[in-house]
N, CA, C and O atoms as CSV, one atom per row, in Angstrom:
chain,resi,resn,atom,element,x,y,z
A,1,MET,N,N,-8.529,-12.663,-4.195
A,1,MET,CA,C,-7.659,-12.283,-3.105
A,1,MET,C,C,-8.172,-12.888,-1.813
A,1,MET,O,O,-9.375,-13.033,-1.595
A,2,SER,N,N,-7.229,-13.230,-0.977
A,2,SER,CA,C,-7.593,-13.682,0.359
A,2,SER,C,C,-6.641,-13.043,1.367
A,2,SER,O,O,-5.553,-12.581,1.023
A,3,ILE,N,N,-7.079,-13.033,2.598
A,3,ILE,CA,C,-6.254,-12.527,3.683
A,3,ILE,C,C,-6.183,-13.628,4.723
A,3,ILE,O,O,-7.197,-14.025,5.297
A,4,ASN,N,N,-4.973,-14.116,4.959
A,4,ASN,CA,C,-4.763,-15.161,5.942
A,4,ASN,C,C,-4.407,-14.521,7.279
A,4,ASN,O,O,-3.617,-13.579,7.346
A,5,GLN,N,N,-4.997,-15.043,8.320
A,5,GLN,CA,C,-4.819,-14.484,9.654
A,5,GLN,C,C,-4.114,-15.486,10.546
A,5,GLN,O,O,-4.460,-16.668,10.558
A,6,SER,N,N,-3.118,-15.013,11.301
A,6,SER,CA,C,-2.443,-15.850,12.290
A,6,SER,C,C,-2.109,-14.977,13.492
A,6,SER,O,O,-2.248,-13.754,13.444
A,7,VAL,N,N,-1.670,-15.615,14.564
A,7,VAL,CA,C,-1.342,-14.883,15.791
A,7,VAL,C,C,0.081,-15.228,16.187
A,7,VAL,O,O,0.466,-16.397,16.226
A,8,GLU,N,N,0.865,-14.183,16.481
A,8,GLU,CA,C,2.230,-14.334,16.988
A,8,GLU,C,C,2.295,-13.616,18.332
A,8,GLU,O,O,2.525,-12.407,18.386
A,9,GLY,N,N,2.095,-14.353,19.401
A,9,GLY,CA,C,2.054,-13.738,20.731
A,9,GLY,C,C,0.830,-12.851,20.852
A,9,GLY,O,O,-0.299,-13.329,20.744
A,10,SER,N,N,1.048,-11.546,21.078
A,10,SER,CA,C,-0.070,-10.609,21.219
A,10,SER,C,C,-0.356,-9.857,19.914
A,10,SER,O,O,-1.149,-8.916,19.895
A,11,VAL,N,N,0.292,-10.278,18.833
A,11,VAL,CA,C,0.155,-9.592,17.545
A,11,VAL,C,C,-0.631,-10.467,16.571
A,11,VAL,O,O,-0.333,-11.650,16.406
A,12,THR,N,N,-1.624,-9.879,15.936
A,12,THR,CA,C,-2.353,-10.569,14.869
A,12,THR,C,C,-1.697,-10.192,13.547
A,12,THR,O,O,-1.511,-9.014,13.240
A,13,VAL,N,N,-1.351,-11.218,12.769
A,13,VAL,CA,C,-0.705,-11.015,11.477
A,13,VAL,C,C,-1.731,-11.268,10.382
A,13,VAL,O,O,-2.376,-12.316,10.348
A,14,LEU,N,N,-1.874,-10.297,9.491
A,14,LEU,CA,C,-2.734,-10.444,8.321
A,14,LEU,C,C,-1.841,-10.515,7.093
A,14,LEU,O,O,-1.119,-9.568,6.784
A,15,ARG,N,N,-1.895,-11.648,6.396
A,15,ARG,CA,C,-1.084,-11.823,5.186
A,15,ARG,C,C,-1.973,-11.596,3.969
A,15,ARG,O,O,-2.931,-12.332,3.732
A,16,VAL,N,N,-1.635,-10.570,3.211
A,16,VAL,CA,C,-2.399,-10.227,2.018
A,16,VAL,C,C,-1.914,-11.119,0.880
A,16,VAL,O,O,-0.759,-11.037,0.462
A,17,ASP,N,N,-2.810,-11.973,0.384
A,17,ASP,CA,C,-2.476,-12.914,-0.677
A,17,ASP,C,C,-2.903,-12.345,-2.023
A,17,ASP,O,O,-3.776,-12.899,-2.691
A,18,SER,N,N,-2.285,-11.241,-2.415
A,18,SER,CA,C,-2.624,-10.594,-3.670
A,18,SER,C,C,-1.424,-9.781,-4.137
A,18,SER,O,O,-0.657,-9.266,-3.323
A,19,GLU,N,N,-1.266,-9.669,-5.453
A,19,GLU,CA,C,-0.169,-8.867,-5.994
A,19,GLU,C,C,-0.471,-7.385,-5.940
A,19,GLU,O,O,0.432,-6.561,-6.086
A,20,SER,N,N,-1.736,-7.032,-5.730
A,20,SER,CA,C,-2.081,-5.609,-5.665
A,20,SER,C,C,-3.000,-5.352,-4.479
A,20,SER,O,O,-3.752,-6.220,-4.035
A,21,LEU,N,N,-2.908,-4.137,-3.994
A,21,LEU,CA,C,-3.777,-3.694,-2.908
A,21,LEU,C,C,-4.486,-2.448,-3.422
A,21,LEU,O,O,-4.095,-1.313,-3.146
A,22,VAL,N,N,-5.544,-2.711,-4.181
A,22,VAL,CA,C,-6.314,-1.652,-4.826
A,22,VAL,C,C,-7.792,-1.862,-4.518
A,22,VAL,O,O,-8.195,-2.944,-4.092
A,23,LYS,N,N,-8.572,-0.858,-4.726
A,23,LYS,CA,C,-10.026,-0.841,-4.605
A,23,LYS,C,C,-10.631,-1.964,-3.750
A,23,LYS,O,O,-10.697,-1.836,-2.527
A,24,ASP,N,N,-11.075,-3.063,-4.382
A,24,ASP,CA,C,-11.768,-4.131,-3.658
A,24,ASP,C,C,-10.862,-4.844,-2.661
A,24,ASP,O,O,-11.295,-5.192,-1.562
A,25,GLU,N,N,-9.592,-5.065,-3.046
A,25,GLU,CA,C,-8.651,-5.720,-2.141
A,25,GLU,C,C,-8.413,-4.850,-0.906
A,25,GLU,O,O,-8.358,-5.350,0.217
A,26,ALA,N,N,-8.274,-3.539,-1.131
A,26,ALA,CA,C,-8.056,-2.614,-0.014
A,26,ALA,C,C,-9.265,-2.595,0.917
A,26,ALA,O,O,-9.113,-2.547,2.138
A,27,LEU,N,N,-10.448,-2.632,0.347
A,27,LEU,CA,C,-11.664,-2.647,1.153
A,27,LEU,C,C,-11.764,-3.931,1.979
A,27,LEU,O,O,-12.161,-3.890,3.144
A,28,LEU,N,N,-11.408,-5.062,1.383
A,28,LEU,CA,C,-11.408,-6.335,2.113
A,28,LEU,C,C,-10.406,-6.293,3.262
A,28,LEU,O,O,-10.696,-6.771,4.359
A,29,LEU,N,N,-9.230,-5.725,3.013
A,29,LEU,CA,C,-8.238,-5.598,4.074
A,29,LEU,C,C,-8.791,-4.752,5.220
A,29,LEU,O,O,-8.657,-5.123,6.386
A,30,LYS,N,N,-9.400,-3.635,4.899
A,30,LYS,CA,C,-9.956,-2.757,5.938
A,30,LYS,C,C,-11.023,-3.485,6.749
A,30,LYS,O,O,-11.010,-3.436,7.979
A,31,LYS,N,N,-11.942,-4.157,6.068
A,31,LYS,CA,C,-13.008,-4.881,6.768
A,31,LYS,C,C,-12.445,-5.971,7.672
A,31,LYS,O,O,-12.893,-6.133,8.807
A,32,THR,N,N,-11.455,-6.724,7.167
A,32,THR,CA,C,-10.841,-7.793,7.951
A,32,THR,C,C,-10.129,-7.225,9.163
A,32,THR,O,O,-10.272,-7.739,10.273
A,33,ALA,N,N,-9.358,-6.160,8.951
A,33,ALA,CA,C,-8.613,-5.550,10.055
A,33,ALA,C,C,-9.549,-4.956,11.102
A,33,ALA,O,O,-9.295,-5.081,12.299
A,34,ILE,N,N,-10.620,-4.319,10.667
A,34,ILE,CA,C,-11.597,-3.752,11.615
A,34,ILE,C,C,-12.213,-4.872,12.450
A,34,ILE,O,O,-12.409,-4.719,13.655
A,35,SER,N,N,-12.514,-5.985,11.813
A,35,SER,CA,C,-13.070,-7.130,12.531
A,35,SER,C,C,-12.091,-7.622,13.601
A,35,SER,O,O,-12.491,-7.921,14.726
A,36,VAL,N,N,-10.822,-7.702,13.244
A,36,VAL,CA,C,-9.786,-8.133,14.192
A,36,VAL,C,C,-9.681,-7.128,15.336
A,36,VAL,O,O,-9.612,-7.520,16.501
A,37,ILE,N,N,-9.669,-5.856,15.018
A,37,ILE,CA,C,-9.564,-4.806,16.036
A,37,ILE,C,C,-10.787,-4.833,16.948
A,37,ILE,O,O,-10.656,-4.726,18.167
A,38,ASP,N,N,-11.968,-4.975,16.364
A,38,ASP,CA,C,-13.204,-5.015,17.158
A,38,ASP,C,C,-13.273,-6.233,18.074
A,38,ASP,O,O,-13.992,-6.224,19.073
A,39,SER,N,N,-12.515,-7.290,17.730
A,39,SER,CA,C,-12.504,-8.477,18.585
A,39,SER,C,C,-11.532,-8.332,19.756
A,39,SER,O,O,-11.390,-9.245,20.570
A,40,GLY,N,N,-10.858,-7.168,19.836
A,40,GLY,CA,C,-10.020,-6.906,20.996
A,40,GLY,C,C,-8.531,-6.856,20.727
A,40,GLY,O,O,-7.753,-6.697,21.669
A,41,THR,N,N,-8.107,-6.983,19.499
A,41,THR,CA,C,-6.687,-6.939,19.173
A,41,THR,C,C,-6.290,-5.520,18.785
A,41,THR,O,O,-6.897,-4.919,17.899
A,42,ALA,N,N,-5.270,-4.989,19.450
A,42,ALA,CA,C,-4.795,-3.646,19.111
A,42,ALA,C,C,-3.390,-3.683,18.526
A,42,ALA,O,O,-2.795,-2.636,18.269
A,43,ASN,N,N,-2.858,-4.877,18.315
A,43,ASN,CA,C,-1.521,-5.035,17.743
A,43,ASN,C,C,-1.656,-5.802,16.431
A,43,ASN,O,O,-2.047,-6.969,16.407
A,44,LEU,N,N,-1.320,-5.113,15.341
A,44,LEU,CA,C,-1.560,-5.666,14.012
A,44,LEU,C,C,-0.309,-5.552,13.162
A,44,LEU,O,O,0.361,-4.520,13.146
A,45,LYS,N,N,-0.006,-6.636,12.453
A,45,LYS,CA,C,1.111,-6.651,11.511
A,45,LYS,C,C,0.571,-7.090,10.157
A,45,LYS,O,O,-0.141,-8.089,10.061
A,46,LEU,N,N,0.911,-6.341,9.111
A,46,LEU,CA,C,0.513,-6.701,7.755
A,46,LEU,C,C,1.692,-7.307,7.034
A,46,LEU,O,O,2.764,-6.703,6.973
A,47,ASP,N,N,1.508,-8.492,6.487
A,47,ASP,CA,C,2.514,-9.158,5.669
A,47,ASP,C,C,2.165,-8.870,4.211
A,47,ASP,O,O,1.187,-9.398,3.683
A,48,LEU,N,N,2.965,-8.037,3.574
A,48,LEU,CA,C,2.732,-7.670,2.177
A,48,LEU,C,C,3.774,-8.300,1.262
A,48,LEU,O,O,4.149,-7.706,0.251
A,49,SER,N,N,4.241,-9.484,1.602
A,49,SER,CA,C,5.301,-10.128,0.820
A,49,SER,C,C,4.879,-10.447,-0.612
A,49,SER,O,O,5.734,-10.494,-1.497
A,50,ARG,N,N,3.605,-10.665,-0.865
A,50,ARG,CA,C,3.134,-10.963,-2.222
A,50,ARG,C,C,2.683,-9.712,-2.973
A,50,ARG,O,O,2.487,-9.753,-4.188
A,51,THR,N,N,2.522,-8.616,-2.263
A,51,THR,CA,C,1.972,-7.392,-2.852
A,51,THR,C,C,3.062,-6.617,-3.598
A,51,THR,O,O,4.142,-6.364,-3.064
A,52,LYS,N,N,2.751,-6.246,-4.845
A,52,LYS,CA,C,3.696,-5.511,-5.680
A,52,LYS,C,C,3.214,-4.100,-6.008
A,52,LYS,O,O,4.009,-3.258,-6.426
A,53,PHE,N,N,1.920,-3.835,-5.824
A,53,PHE,CA,C,1.360,-2.547,-6.214
A,53,PHE,C,C,0.282,-2.121,-5.224
A,53,PHE,O,O,-0.560,-2.920,-4.815
A,54,ILE,N,N,0.326,-0.849,-4.850
A,54,ILE,CA,C,-0.701,-0.253,-3.992
A,54,ILE,C,C,-1.132,1.054,-4.643
A,54,ILE,O,O,-0.293,1.868,-5.030
A,55,ASP,N,N,-2.452,1.255,-4.763
A,55,ASP,CA,C,-2.944,2.523,-5.309
A,55,ASP,C,C,-3.382,3.429,-4.161
A,55,ASP,O,O,-3.189,3.099,-2.990
A,56,SER,N,N,-3.973,4.570,-4.504
A,56,SER,CA,C,-4.374,5.549,-3.488
A,56,SER,C,C,-5.409,4.982,-2.522
A,56,SER,O,O,-5.432,5.352,-1.348
A,57,SER,N,N,-6.260,4.092,-3.008
A,57,SER,CA,C,-7.251,3.454,-2.145
A,57,SER,C,C,-6.549,2.610,-1.074
A,57,SER,O,O,-6.910,2.663,0.102
A,58,GLY,N,N,-5.556,1.841,-1.489
A,58,GLY,CA,C,-4.792,1.021,-0.551
A,58,GLY,C,C,-4.025,1.863,0.446
A,58,GLY,O,O,-3.979,1.541,1.633
A,59,ILE,N,N,-3.413,2.956,-0.038
A,59,ILE,CA,C,-2.682,3.869,0.847
A,59,ILE,C,C,-3.639,4.447,1.893
A,59,ILE,O,O,-3.307,4.525,3.075
A,60,GLY,N,N,-4.811,4.843,1.448
A,60,GLY,CA,C,-5.805,5.391,2.369
A,60,GLY,C,C,-6.190,4.406,3.453
A,60,GLY,O,O,-6.334,4.783,4.616
A,61,LYS,N,N,-6.356,3.147,3.082
A,61,LYS,CA,C,-6.725,2.124,4.075
A,61,LYS,C,C,-5.591,1.894,5.064
A,61,LYS,O,O,-5.842,1.707,6.255
A,62,LEU,N,N,-4.340,1.904,4.587
A,62,LEU,CA,C,-3.200,1.732,5.489
A,62,LEU,C,C,-3.135,2.881,6.492
A,62,LEU,O,O,-2.922,2.658,7.684
A,63,LEU,N,N,-3.318,4.105,6.011
A,63,LEU,CA,C,-3.307,5.263,6.909
A,63,LEU,C,C,-4.449,5.205,7.911
A,63,LEU,O,O,-4.265,5.528,9.085
A,64,PHE,N,N,-5.628,4.794,7.456
A,64,PHE,CA,C,-6.784,4.654,8.348
A,64,PHE,C,C,-6.485,3.656,9.462
A,64,PHE,O,O,-6.726,3.939,10.635
A,65,LEU,N,N,-5.956,2.477,9.089
A,65,LEU,CA,C,-5.671,1.448,10.086
A,65,LEU,C,C,-4.596,1.909,11.060
A,65,LEU,O,O,-4.700,1.671,12.263
A,66,ASN,N,N,-3.567,2.566,10.544
A,66,ASN,CA,C,-2.507,3.081,11.411
A,66,ASN,C,C,-3.084,4.055,12.436
A,66,ASN,O,O,-2.755,3.971,13.620
A,67,LYS,N,N,-3.936,4.974,11.998
A,67,LYS,CA,C,-4.543,5.958,12.897
A,67,LYS,C,C,-5.443,5.286,13.930
A,67,LYS,O,O,-5.385,5.606,15.117
A,68,LYS,N,N,-6.277,4.351,13.470
A,68,LYS,CA,C,-7.211,3.666,14.373
A,68,LYS,C,C,-6.458,2.912,15.471
A,68,LYS,O,O,-6.829,2.978,16.643
A,69,ILE,N,N,-5.407,2.203,15.089
A,69,ILE,CA,C,-4.649,1.425,16.067
A,69,ILE,C,C,-3.867,2.345,17.003
A,69,ILE,O,O,-3.744,2.057,18.194
A,70,ASN,N,N,-3.340,3.444,16.476
A,70,ASN,CA,C,-2.653,4.409,17.347
A,70,ASN,C,C,-3.600,4.983,18.383
A,70,ASN,O,O,-3.197,5.214,19.523
A,71,GLN,N,N,-4.855,5.220,18.010
A,71,GLN,CA,C,-5.844,5.729,18.956
A,71,GLN,C,C,-6.120,4.732,20.074
A,71,GLN,O,O,-6.517,5.120,21.173
A,72,LEU,N,N,-5.910,3.445,19.794
A,72,LEU,CA,C,-6.111,2.394,20.794
A,72,LEU,C,C,-4.825,2.078,21.564
A,72,LEU,O,O,-4.783,1.141,22.361
A,73,ASN,N,N,-3.774,2.877,21.314
A,73,ASN,CA,C,-2.450,2.651,21.911
A,73,ASN,C,C,-1.892,1.279,21.560
A,73,ASN,O,O,-1.180,0.667,22.356
A,74,GLY,N,N,-2.219,0.803,20.370
A,74,GLY,CA,C,-1.700,-0.468,19.893
A,74,GLY,C,C,-0.500,-0.263,18.986
A,74,GLY,O,O,0.062,0.828,18.903
A,75,THR,N,N,-0.121,-1.337,18.311
A,75,THR,CA,C,1.001,-1.272,17.375
A,75,THR,C,C,0.538,-1.698,15.989
A,75,THR,O,O,-0.256,-2.626,15.838
A,76,PHE,N,N,1.047,-1.006,14.991
A,76,PHE,CA,C,0.739,-1.303,13.598
A,76,PHE,C,C,2.053,-1.353,12.833
A,76,PHE,O,O,2.855,-0.421,12.899
A,77,GLU,N,N,2.268,-2.447,12.107
A,77,GLU,CA,C,3.506,-2.607,11.356
A,77,GLU,C,C,3.219,-3.259,10.015
A,77,GLU,O,O,2.397,-4.169,9.909
A,78,ILE,N,N,3.912,-2.775,8.999
A,78,ILE,CA,C,3.895,-3.425,7.690
A,78,ILE,C,C,5.215,-4.168,7.578
A,78,ILE,O,O,6.282,-3.573,7.733
A,79,SER,N,N,5.145,-5.465,7.310
A,79,SER,CA,C,6.362,-6.277,7.257
A,79,SER,C,C,6.426,-7.048,5.946
A,79,SER,O,O,5.487,-7.049,5.150
A,80,ALA,N,N,7.537,-7.687,5.752
A,80,ALA,CA,C,7.753,-8.559,4.589
A,80,ALA,C,C,7.346,-7.864,3.297
A,80,ALA,O,O,6.462,-8.327,2.576
A,81,ILE,N,N,8.002,-6.754,3.019
A,81,ILE,CA,C,7.665,-5.930,1.868
A,81,ILE,C,C,8.835,-5.969,0.876
A,81,ILE,O,O,9.992,-6.062,1.286
A,82,ASN,N,N,8.536,-5.897,-0.424
A,82,ASN,CA,C,9.622,-5.905,-1.401
A,82,ASN,C,C,10.228,-4.508,-1.533
A,82,ASN,O,O,9.637,-3.520,-1.098
A,83,LYS,N,N,11.401,-4.443,-2.133
A,83,LYS,CA,C,12.146,-3.180,-2.204
A,83,LYS,C,C,11.411,-2.101,-2.986
A,83,LYS,O,O,11.392,-0.946,-2.561
A,84,GLN,N,N,10.808,-2.447,-4.115
A,84,GLN,CA,C,10.106,-1.440,-4.913
A,84,GLN,C,C,8.946,-0.820,-4.140
A,84,GLN,O,O,8.741,0.394,-4.168
A,85,LEU,N,N,8.196,-1.671,-3.454
A,85,LEU,CA,C,7.064,-1.164,-2.684
A,85,LEU,C,C,7.543,-0.329,-1.490
A,85,LEU,O,O,6.947,0.698,-1.168
A,86,TRP,N,N,8.614,-0.772,-0.840
A,86,TRP,CA,C,9.168,0.005,0.265
A,86,TRP,C,C,9.626,1.366,-0.244
A,86,TRP,O,O,9.353,2.387,0.387
A,87,ASP,N,N,10.323,1.392,-1.384
A,87,ASP,CA,C,10.778,2.663,-1.964
A,87,ASP,C,C,9.589,3.580,-2.272
A,87,ASP,O,O,9.654,4.789,-2.053
A,88,PHE,N,N,8.505,2.990,-2.783
A,88,PHE,CA,C,7.305,3.771,-3.091
A,88,PHE,C,C,6.711,4.378,-1.820
A,88,PHE,O,O,6.414,5.572,-1.781
A,89,LEU,N,N,6.539,3.556,-0.781
A,89,LEU,CA,C,5.993,4.059,0.481
A,89,LEU,C,C,6.916,5.098,1.103
A,89,LEU,O,O,6.454,6.074,1.696
A,90,ASP,N,N,8.224,4.886,0.966
A,90,ASP,CA,C,9.194,5.837,1.493
A,90,ASP,C,C,9.121,7.166,0.732
A,90,ASP,O,O,9.257,8.231,1.335
A,91,SER,N,N,8.908,7.108,-0.588
A,91,SER,CA,C,8.814,8.343,-1.381
A,91,SER,C,C,7.584,9.168,-0.996
A,91,SER,O,O,7.566,10.385,-1.184
A,92,LEU,N,N,6.575,8.513,-0.465
A,92,LEU,CA,C,5.371,9.199,0.017
A,92,LEU,C,C,5.496,9.610,1.487
A,92,LEU,O,O,4.564,10.170,2.065
A,93,ALA,N,N,6.651,9.327,2.080
A,93,ALA,CA,C,6.944,9.614,3.492
A,93,ALA,C,C,6.090,8.785,4.451
A,93,ALA,O,O,5.976,9.130,5.627
A,94,LEU,N,N,5.493,7.707,3.967
A,94,LEU,CA,C,4.689,6.854,4.851
A,94,LEU,C,C,5.559,6.092,5.839
A,94,LEU,O,O,5.088,5.700,6.907
A,95,THR,N,N,6.823,5.879,5.495
A,95,THR,CA,C,7.727,5.197,6.417
A,95,THR,C,C,8.062,6.084,7.615
A,95,THR,O,O,8.648,5.619,8.592
A,96,LYS,N,N,7.689,7.355,7.535
A,96,LYS,CA,C,7.908,8.287,8.651
A,96,LYS,C,C,6.713,8.317,9.606
A,96,LYS,O,O,6.866,8.648,10.782
A,97,VAL,N,N,5.521,7.973,9.103
A,97,VAL,CA,C,4.315,8.064,9.931
A,97,VAL,C,C,3.802,6.706,10.405
A,97,VAL,O,O,2.947,6.635,11.287
A,98,MET,N,N,4.321,5.637,9.822
A,98,MET,CA,C,3.946,4.293,10.274
A,98,MET,C,C,5.159,3.391,10.190
A,98,MET,O,O,6.090,3.654,9.431
A,99,LYS,N,N,5.144,2.334,10.967
A,99,LYS,CA,C,6.277,1.416,10.978
A,99,LYS,C,C,6.193,0.510,9.752
A,99,LYS,O,O,5.241,-0.250,9.576
A,100,VAL,N,N,7.220,0.616,8.912
A,100,VAL,CA,C,7.338,-0.224,7.729
A,100,VAL,C,C,8.715,-0.869,7.781
A,100,VAL,O,O,9.728,-0.181,7.659
A,101,ALA,N,N,8.756,-2.176,7.959
A,101,ALA,CA,C,10.030,-2.875,8.033
A,101,ALA,C,C,10.708,-2.852,6.669
A,101,ALA,O,O,10.092,-3.222,5.669
A,102,PRO,N,N,11.969,-2.422,6.612
A,102,PRO,CA,C,12.668,-2.402,5.330
A,102,PRO,C,C,12.843,-3.819,4.781
A,102,PRO,O,O,12.896,-4.783,5.544
A,103,PRO,N,N,12.933,-3.937,3.458
A,103,PRO,CA,C,13.097,-5.272,2.861
A,103,PRO,C,C,14.443,-5.873,3.245
A,103,PRO,O,O,15.407,-5.164,3.536
A,104,LYS,N,N,14.477,-7.196,3.236
A,104,LYS,CA,C,15.731,-7.899,3.573
A,104,LYS,C,C,16.500,-8.225,2.324
A,104,LYS,O,O,17.578,-8.814,2.399
């Protein structure tokens, strides 16, 4: 797994290049995002276009990042998500506590 980083204006985009966001992948995402946040970025967008599965570890990391960025008065968004994953996050009510762009 790799995480590609780019910048769109004041937003840092992290693209998760993995079909799953579990255990080790989730930990790598957290470490990468913390590094970005510690470098002064409080606006983060996750591109999960390749991700098809998230386990409880991945959900925990998403909630952690959302909380951390909210504490910094930044923005956190999950974008480019497939319908099944969006439905899963919606069934957990995560679309109510964090910004998750609906699939196109």
